[in-house]
N, CA, C and O atoms as a printed pandas DataFrame, in Angstrom:
     atom_number atom_name residue_name chain_id  residue_number  x_coord  y_coord  z_coord
0              1         N          UNK        A               1   -4.314   19.502   -8.859
1              2        CA          UNK        A               1   -3.649   20.086   -7.702
2              3         C          UNK        A               1   -4.696   20.691   -6.785
3              4         O          UNK        A               1   -5.726   21.187   -7.241
4              5         N          UNK        A               2   -4.428   20.646   -5.512
5              6        CA          UNK        A               2   -5.364   21.148   -4.516
6              7         C          UNK        A               2   -5.439   22.672   -4.563
7              8         O          UNK        A               2   -4.474   23.345   -4.925
8              9         N          UNK        A               3   -6.593   23.197   -4.193
9             10        CA          UNK        A               3   -6.807   24.637   -4.236
10            11         C          UNK        A               3   -6.690   25.304   -2.874
11            12         O          UNK        A               3   -6.331   26.478   -2.796
12            13         N          UNK        A               4   -6.982   24.590   -1.814
13            14        CA          UNK        A               4   -6.949   25.185   -0.490
14            15         C          UNK        A               4   -5.523   25.205    0.044
15            16         O          UNK        A               4   -4.721   24.310   -0.221
16            17         N          UNK        A               5   -5.235   26.262    0.810
17            18        CA          UNK        A               5   -3.892   26.365    1.396
18            19         C          UNK        A               5   -3.611   25.205    2.340
19            20         O          UNK        A               5   -2.500   24.677    2.372
20            21         N          UNK        A               6   -4.606   24.819    3.096
21            22        CA          UNK        A               6   -4.406   23.739    4.066
22            23         C          UNK        A               6   -4.125   22.411    3.368
23            24         O          UNK        A               6   -3.309   21.619    3.839
24            25         N          UNK        A               7   -4.802   22.167    2.241
25            26        CA          UNK        A               7   -4.563   20.912    1.530
26            27         C          UNK        A               7   -3.214   20.933    0.818
27            28         O          UNK        A               7   -2.572   19.892    0.675
28            29         N          UNK        A               8   -2.782   22.103    0.373
29            30        CA          UNK        A               8   -1.447   22.208   -0.229
30            31         C          UNK        A               8   -0.370   21.939    0.822
31            32         O          UNK        A               8    0.613   21.249    0.552
32            33         N          UNK        A               9   -0.566   22.491    2.027
33            34        CA          UNK        A               9    0.372   22.239    3.115
34            35         C          UNK        A               9    0.375   20.763    3.493
35            36         O          UNK        A               9    1.430   20.178    3.738
36            37         N          UNK        A              10   -0.813   20.169    3.538
37            38        CA          UNK        A              10   -0.919   18.752    3.868
38            39         C          UNK        A              10   -0.162   17.903    2.848
39            40         O          UNK        A              10    0.481   16.923    3.223
40            41         N          UNK        A              11   -0.226   18.260    1.578
41            42        CA          UNK        A              11    0.496   17.530    0.522
42            43         C          UNK        A              11    2.001   17.652    0.735
43            44         O          UNK        A              11    2.734   16.673    0.592
44            45         N          UNK        A              12    2.463   18.865    1.080
45            46        CA          UNK        A              12    3.889   19.063    1.346
46            47         C          UNK        A              12    4.340   18.242    2.549
47            48         O          UNK        A              12    5.386   17.595    2.507
48            49         N          UNK        A              13    3.550   18.270    3.620
49            50        CA          UNK        A              13    3.908   17.522    4.826
50            51         C          UNK        A              13    3.925   16.020    4.564
51            52         O          UNK        A              13    4.819   15.312    5.028
52            53         N          UNK        A              14    2.944   15.543    3.826
53            54        CA          UNK        A              14    2.857   14.115    3.536
54            55         C          UNK        A              14    4.054   13.653    2.729
55            56         O          UNK        A              14    4.606   12.583    2.986
56            57         N          UNK        A              15    4.456   14.451    1.761
57            58        CA          UNK        A              15    5.596   14.078    0.917
58            59         C          UNK        A              15    6.888   14.042    1.727
59            60         O          UNK        A              15    7.688   13.119    1.576
60            61         N          UNK        A              16    7.099   15.041    2.588
61            62        CA          UNK        A              16    8.324   15.055    3.382
62            63         C          UNK        A              16    8.333   13.902    4.380
63            64         O          UNK        A              16    9.384   13.302    4.608
64            65         N          UNK        A              17    7.181   13.574    4.985
65            66        CA          UNK        A              17    7.102   12.443    5.904
66            67         C          UNK        A              17    7.319   11.123    5.175
67            68         O          UNK        A              17    7.962   10.213    5.699
68            69         N          UNK        A              18    6.775   11.025    3.955
69            70        CA          UNK        A              18    6.937    9.802    3.179
70            71         C          UNK        A              18    8.408    9.546    2.890
71            72         O          UNK        A              18    8.878    8.415    3.019
72            73         N          UNK        A              19    9.138   10.586    2.501
73            74        CA          UNK        A              19   10.557   10.436    2.216
74            75         C          UNK        A              19   11.343   10.097    3.482
75            76         O          UNK        A              19   12.261    9.278    3.447
76            77         N          UNK        A              20   10.982   10.727    4.590
77            78        CA          UNK        A              20   11.633   10.460    5.871
78            79         C          UNK        A              20   11.425    9.004    6.281
79            80         O          UNK        A              20   12.373    8.311    6.651
80            81         N          UNK        A              21   10.167    8.546    6.211
81            82        CA          UNK        A              21    9.851    7.170    6.592
82            83         C          UNK        A              21   10.513    6.172    5.658
83            84         O          UNK        A              21   10.981    5.120    6.095
84            85         N          UNK        A              22   10.554    6.502    4.369
85            86        CA          UNK        A              22   11.171    5.621    3.377
86            87         C          UNK        A              22   12.656    5.448    3.667
87            88         O          UNK        A              22   13.189    4.345    3.541
88            89         N          UNK        A              23   13.322    6.519    4.050
89            90        CA          UNK        A              23   14.751    6.461    4.360
90            91         C          UNK        A              23   15.008    5.541    5.550
91            92         O          UNK        A              23   15.881    4.675    5.483
92            93         N          UNK        A              24   14.256    5.718    6.640
93            94        CA          UNK        A              24   14.495    4.918    7.834
94            95         C          UNK        A              24   14.079    3.466    7.640
95            96         O          UNK        A              24   14.711    2.562    8.186
96            97         N          UNK        A              25   13.022    3.235    6.867
97            98        CA          UNK        A              25   12.596    1.869    6.585
98            99         C          UNK        A              25   13.653    1.146    5.749
99           100         O          UNK        A              25   13.958   -0.019    6.004
100          101         N          UNK        A              26   14.203    1.824    4.768
101          102        CA          UNK        A              26   15.237    1.222    3.925
102          103         C          UNK        A              26   16.504    0.963    4.738
103          104         O          UNK        A              26   17.147   -0.071    4.558
104          105         N          UNK        A              27   16.868    1.879    5.622
105          106        CA          UNK        A              27   18.037    1.703    6.475
106          107         C          UNK        A              27   17.872    0.475    7.362
107          108         O          UNK        A              27   18.811   -0.299    7.547
108          109         N          UNK        A              28   16.678    0.305    7.904
109          110        CA          UNK        A              28   16.414   -0.861    8.754
110          111         C          UNK        A              28   16.472   -2.149    7.942
111          112         O          UNK        A              28   17.005   -3.152    8.415
112          113         N          UNK        A              29   15.937   -2.134    6.744
113          114        CA          UNK        A              29   15.984   -3.326    5.891
114          115         C          UNK        A              29   17.421   -3.706    5.577
115          116         O          UNK        A              29   17.769   -4.887    5.583
116          117         N          UNK        A              30   18.254   -2.714    5.303
117          118        CA          UNK        A              30   19.667   -2.992    5.030
118          119         C          UNK        A              30   20.363   -3.546    6.261
119          120         O          UNK        A              30   21.210   -4.431    6.144
120          121         N          UNK        A              31   20.019   -3.042    7.433
121          122        CA          UNK        A              31   20.626   -3.535    8.671
122          123         C          UNK        A              31   20.209   -4.980    8.936
123          124         O          UNK        A              31   21.025   -5.794    9.366
124          125         N          UNK        A              32   18.948   -5.297    8.682
125          126        CA          UNK        A              32   18.463   -6.665    8.867
126          127         C          UNK        A              32   19.164   -7.599    7.896
127          128         O          UNK        A              32   19.561   -8.707    8.255
128          129         N          UNK        A              33   19.310   -7.140    6.666
129          130        CA          UNK        A              33   19.986   -7.957    5.656
130          131         C          UNK        A              33   21.448   -8.186    6.029
131          132         O          UNK        A              33   21.969   -9.287    5.856
132          133         N          UNK        A              34   22.104   -7.158    6.537
133          134        CA          UNK        A              34   23.502   -7.298    6.952
134          135         C          UNK        A              34   23.632   -8.289    8.097
135          136         O          UNK        A              34   24.572   -9.083    8.136
136          137         N          UNK        A              35   22.690   -8.242    9.027
137          138        CA          UNK        A              35   22.727   -9.172   10.153
138          139         C          UNK        A              35   22.464  -10.602    9.695
139          140         O          UNK        A              35   23.093  -11.539   10.186
140          141         N          UNK        A              36   21.548  -10.768    8.766
141          142        CA          UNK        A              36   21.254  -12.107    8.253
142          143         C          UNK        A              36   22.442  -12.695    7.501
143          144         O          UNK        A              36   22.658  -13.907    7.533
144          145         N          UNK        A              37   23.207  -11.852    6.828
145          146        CA          UNK        A              37   24.338  -12.335    6.038
146          147         C          UNK        A              37   25.601  -12.526    6.863
147          148         O          UNK        A              37   26.600  -13.032    6.351
148          149         N          UNK        A              38   25.574  -12.129    8.134
149          150        CA          UNK        A              38   26.740  -12.274    8.993
150          151         C          UNK        A              38   26.909  -13.736    9.391
151          152         O          UNK        A              38   25.951  -14.391    9.801
152          153         N          UNK        A              39   28.138  -14.241    9.268
153          154        CA          UNK        A              39   28.412  -15.623    9.662
154          155         C          UNK        A              39   29.221  -15.702   10.951
155          156         O          UNK        A              39   29.354  -16.779   11.534
156          157         N          UNK        A              40   29.759  -14.580   11.397
157          158        CA          UNK        A              40   30.538  -14.539   12.635
158          159         C          UNK        A              40   29.608  -14.280   13.819
159          160         O          UNK        A              40   28.886  -13.283   13.842
160          161         N          UNK        A              41   29.629  -15.173   14.792
161          162        CA          UNK        A              41   28.700  -15.063   15.925
162          163         C          UNK        A              41   28.963  -13.814   16.765
163          164         O          UNK        A              41   28.019  -13.160   17.207
164          165         N          UNK        A              42   30.226  -13.478   16.989
165          166        CA          UNK        A              42   30.546  -12.301   17.807
166          167         C          UNK        A              42   30.052  -11.024   17.131
167          168         O          UNK        A              42   29.492  -10.144   17.784
168          169         N          UNK        A              43   30.264  -10.930   15.826
169          170        CA          UNK        A              43   29.801   -9.750   15.089
170          171         C          UNK        A              43   28.278   -9.676   15.090
171          172         O          UNK        A              43   27.703   -8.596   15.227
172          173         N          UNK        A              44   27.635  -10.816   14.938
173          174        CA          UNK        A              44   26.174  -10.851   14.926
174          175         C          UNK        A              44   25.606  -10.449   16.286
175          176         O          UNK        A              44   24.610   -9.730   16.363
176          177         N          UNK        A              45   26.250  -10.920   17.359
177          178        CA          UNK        A              45   25.775  -10.562   18.701
178          179         C          UNK        A              45   25.987   -9.082   18.990
179          180         O          UNK        A              45   25.220   -8.480   19.742
180          181         N          UNK        A              46   27.009   -8.500   18.405
181          182        CA          UNK        A              46   27.242   -7.069   18.585
182          183         C          UNK        A              46   26.239   -6.240   17.783
183          184         O          UNK        A              46   25.844   -5.154   18.206
184          185         N          UNK        A              47   25.832   -6.758   16.629
185          186        CA          UNK        A              47   24.930   -6.026   15.740
186          187         C          UNK        A              47   23.468   -6.180   16.144
187          188         O          UNK        A              47   22.654   -5.300   15.864
188          189         N          UNK        A              48   23.131   -7.278   16.792
189          190        CA          UNK        A              48   21.736   -7.572   17.116
190          191         C          UNK        A              48   21.054   -6.494   17.964
191          192         O          UNK        A              48   19.935   -6.109   17.623
192          193         N          UNK        A              49   21.652   -5.986   19.042
193          194        CA          UNK        A              49   20.952   -4.950   19.828
194          195         C          UNK        A              49   20.679   -3.673   19.037
195          196         O          UNK        A              49   19.656   -3.021   19.241
196          197         N          UNK        A              50   21.588   -3.319   18.142
197          198        CA          UNK        A              50   21.388   -2.105   17.333
198          199         C          UNK        A              50   20.210   -2.279   16.388
199          200         O          UNK        A              50   19.376   -1.384   16.247
200          201         N          UNK        A              51   20.149   -3.445   15.737
201          202        CA          UNK        A              51   19.056   -3.709   14.797
202          203         C          UNK        A              51   17.734   -3.812   15.551
203          204         O          UNK        A              51   16.710   -3.318   15.080
204          205         N          UNK        A              52   17.750   -4.444   16.707
205          206        CA          UNK        A              52   16.539   -4.569   17.515
206          207         C          UNK        A              52   16.016   -3.205   17.937
207          208         O          UNK        A              52   14.815   -2.948   17.871
208          209         N          UNK        A              53   16.912   -2.338   18.368
209          210        CA          UNK        A              53   16.502   -0.990   18.763
210          211         C          UNK        A              53   15.936   -0.224   17.570
211          212         O          UNK        A              53   14.957    0.511   17.704
212          213         N          UNK        A              54   16.552   -0.400   16.413
213          214        CA          UNK        A              54   16.082    0.275   15.211
214          215         C          UNK        A              54   14.663   -0.181   14.859
215          216         O          UNK        A              54   13.809    0.639   14.526
216          217         N          UNK        A              55   14.418   -1.490   14.933
217          218        CA          UNK        A              55   13.089   -2.019   14.628
218          219         C          UNK        A              55   12.060   -1.533   15.649
219          220         O          UNK        A              55   10.923   -1.224   15.290
220          221         N          UNK        A              56   12.459   -1.465   16.915
221          222        CA          UNK        A              56   11.537   -0.978   17.948
222          223         C          UNK        A              56   11.144    0.474   17.703
223          224         O          UNK        A              56    9.982    0.848   17.864
224          225         N          UNK        A              57   12.113    1.279   17.317
225          226        CA          UNK        A              57   11.821    2.691   17.059
226          227         C          UNK        A              57   10.895    2.850   15.856
227          228         O          UNK        A              57    9.996    3.691   15.870
228          229         N          UNK        A              58   11.111    2.047   14.816
229          230        CA          UNK        A              58   10.241    2.124   13.644
230          231         C          UNK        A              58    8.820    1.683   13.988
231          232         O          UNK        A              58    7.851    2.265   13.501
232          233         N          UNK        A              59    8.701    0.675   14.811
233          234        CA          UNK        A              59    7.374    0.212   15.217
234          235         C          UNK        A              59    6.688    1.252   16.094
235          236         O          UNK        A              59    5.480    1.463   15.987
236          237         N          UNK        A              60    7.457    1.897   16.957
237          238        CA          UNK        A              60    6.890    2.914   17.839
238          239         C          UNK        A              60    6.339    4.100   17.044
239          240         O          UNK        A              60    5.323    4.689   17.414
240          241         N          UNK        A              61    7.011    4.437   15.964
241          242        CA          UNK        A              61    6.583    5.564   15.138
242          243         C          UNK        A              61    5.654    5.148   13.996
243          244         O          UNK        A              61    5.358    5.947   13.108
244          245         N          UNK        A              62    5.197    3.890   14.024
245          246        CA          UNK        A              62    4.259    3.357   13.036
246          247         C          UNK        A              62    4.793    3.384   11.610
247          248         O          UNK        A              62    4.022    3.489   10.656
248          249         N          UNK        A              63    6.102    3.291   11.464
249          250        CA          UNK        A              63    6.683    3.179   10.132
250          251         C          UNK        A              63    6.552    1.733    9.668
251          252         O          UNK        A              63    6.282    1.472    8.496
252          253         N          UNK        A              64    6.746    0.797   10.593
253          254        CA          UNK        A              64    6.412   -0.593   10.327
254          255         C          UNK        A              64    5.457   -1.061   11.421
255          256         O          UNK        A              64    5.394   -0.461   12.494
256          257         N          UNK        A              65    4.726   -2.118   11.150
257          258        CA          UNK        A              65    3.768   -2.641   12.123
258          259         C          UNK        A              65    4.521   -3.283   13.280
259          260         O          UNK        A              65    5.595   -3.858   13.099
260          261         N          UNK        A              66    3.949   -3.177   14.457
261          262        CA          UNK        A              66    4.625   -3.710   15.645
262          263         C          UNK        A              66    4.784   -5.224   15.571
263          264         O          UNK        A              66    5.781   -5.762   16.054
264          265         N          UNK        A              67    3.814   -5.922   14.972
265          266        CA          UNK        A              67    3.940   -7.371   14.834
266          267         C          UNK        A              67    5.053   -7.735   13.860
267          268         O          UNK        A              67    5.750   -8.730   14.060
268          269         N          UNK        A              68    5.226   -6.946   12.817
269          270        CA          UNK        A              68    6.309   -7.199   11.869
270          271         C          UNK        A              68    7.653   -7.029   12.565
271          272         O          UNK        A              68    8.569   -7.824   12.359
272          273         N          UNK        A              69    7.768   -5.994   13.389
273          274        CA          UNK        A              69    9.005   -5.780   14.137
274          275         C          UNK        A              69    9.273   -6.956   15.069
275          276         O          UNK        A              69   10.409   -7.419   15.180
276          277         N          UNK        A              70    8.229   -7.439   15.737
277          278        CA          UNK        A              70    8.389   -8.560   16.652
278          279         C          UNK        A              70    8.807   -9.820   15.902
279          280         O          UNK        A              70    9.671  -10.563   16.368
280          281         N          UNK        A              71    8.198  -10.063   14.743
281          282        CA          UNK        A              71    8.549  -11.243   13.946
282          283         C          UNK        A              71    9.987  -11.162   13.449
283          284         O          UNK        A              71   10.704  -12.162   13.465
284          285         N          UNK        A              72   10.414   -9.986   13.009
285          286        CA          UNK        A              72   11.785   -9.811   12.541
286          287         C          UNK        A              72   12.774  -10.026   13.679
287          288         O          UNK        A              72   13.781  -10.714   13.509
288          289         N          UNK        A              73   12.491   -9.442   14.833
289          290        CA          UNK        A              73   13.387   -9.580   15.980
290          291         C          UNK        A              73   13.502  -11.039   16.403
291          292         O          UNK        A              73   14.587  -11.513   16.738
292          293         N          UNK        A              74   12.389  -11.737   16.386
293          294        CA          UNK        A              74   12.386  -13.142   16.775
294          295         C          UNK        A              74   13.210  -13.986   15.801
295          296         O          UNK        A              74   14.019  -14.815   16.219
296          297         N          UNK        A              75   12.999  -13.771   14.505
297          298        CA          UNK        A              75   13.733  -14.565   13.521
298          299         C          UNK        A              75   15.218  -14.237   13.536
299          300         O          UNK        A              75   16.047  -15.122   13.324
300          301         N          UNK        A              76   15.567  -12.981   13.783
301          302        CA          UNK        A              76   16.973  -12.600   13.857
302          303         C          UNK        A              76   17.636  -13.201   15.097
303          304         O          UNK        A              76   18.788  -13.633   15.045
304          305         N          UNK        A              77   16.907  -13.225   16.204
305          306        CA          UNK        A              77   17.457  -13.822   17.423
306          307         C          UNK        A              77   17.701  -15.311   17.233
307          308         O          UNK        A              77   18.720  -15.836   17.682
308          309         N          UNK        A              78   16.772  -15.994   16.571
309          310        CA          UNK        A              78   16.946  -17.408   16.268
310          311         C          UNK        A              78   18.153  -17.632   15.370
311          312         O          UNK        A              78   18.909  -18.586   15.553
312          313         N          UNK        A              79   18.325  -16.747   14.404
313          314        CA          UNK        A              79   19.456  -16.856   13.475
314          315         C          UNK        A              79   20.782  -16.691   14.222
315          316         O          UNK        A              79   21.725  -17.450   14.000
316          317         N          UNK        A              80   20.847  -15.690   15.109
317          318        CA          UNK        A              80   22.075  -15.445   15.863
318          319         C          UNK        A              80   22.351  -16.611   16.815
319          320         O          UNK        A              80   23.504  -17.010   16.976
320          321         N          UNK        A              81   21.328  -17.152   17.436
321          322        CA          UNK        A              81   21.504  -18.264   18.358
322          323         C          UNK        A              81   21.991  -19.517   17.627
323          324         O          UNK        A              81   22.712  -20.334   18.200
324          325         N          UNK        A              82   21.598  -19.664   16.367
325          326        CA          UNK        A              82   21.964  -20.857   15.610
326          327         C          UNK        A              82   23.399  -20.803   15.093
327          328         O          UNK        A              82   23.954  -21.828   14.697
328          329         N          UNK        A              83   24.009  -19.603   15.095
329          330        CA          UNK        A              83   25.388  -19.505   14.626
330          331         C          UNK        A              83   26.321  -20.248   15.574
331          332         O          UNK        A              83   26.139  -20.249   16.791
332          333         N          UNK        A              84   27.335  -20.885   14.966
333          334        CA          UNK        A              84   28.247  -21.681   15.796
334          335         C          UNK        A              84   29.427  -20.869   16.257
335          336         O          UNK        A              84   30.293  -21.384   16.965
């Protein structure tokens, strides 16, 4: 365990940020999975902007890499466009 007050505080901050980031990353993964499993085009088109915004926010806050967000958004858009 760390001895300095500043390093103890840093450990507390890191742990709380890790849990915060883990929650939002998992929420986004579930949203992406829900969108991928959707077979109704109208529902998918309604869900797509929400998921896209969620991915953009995660990329902006460096929870996920910006290229990963772009790749996910692109593949999801292709999936929604392919629905009949």
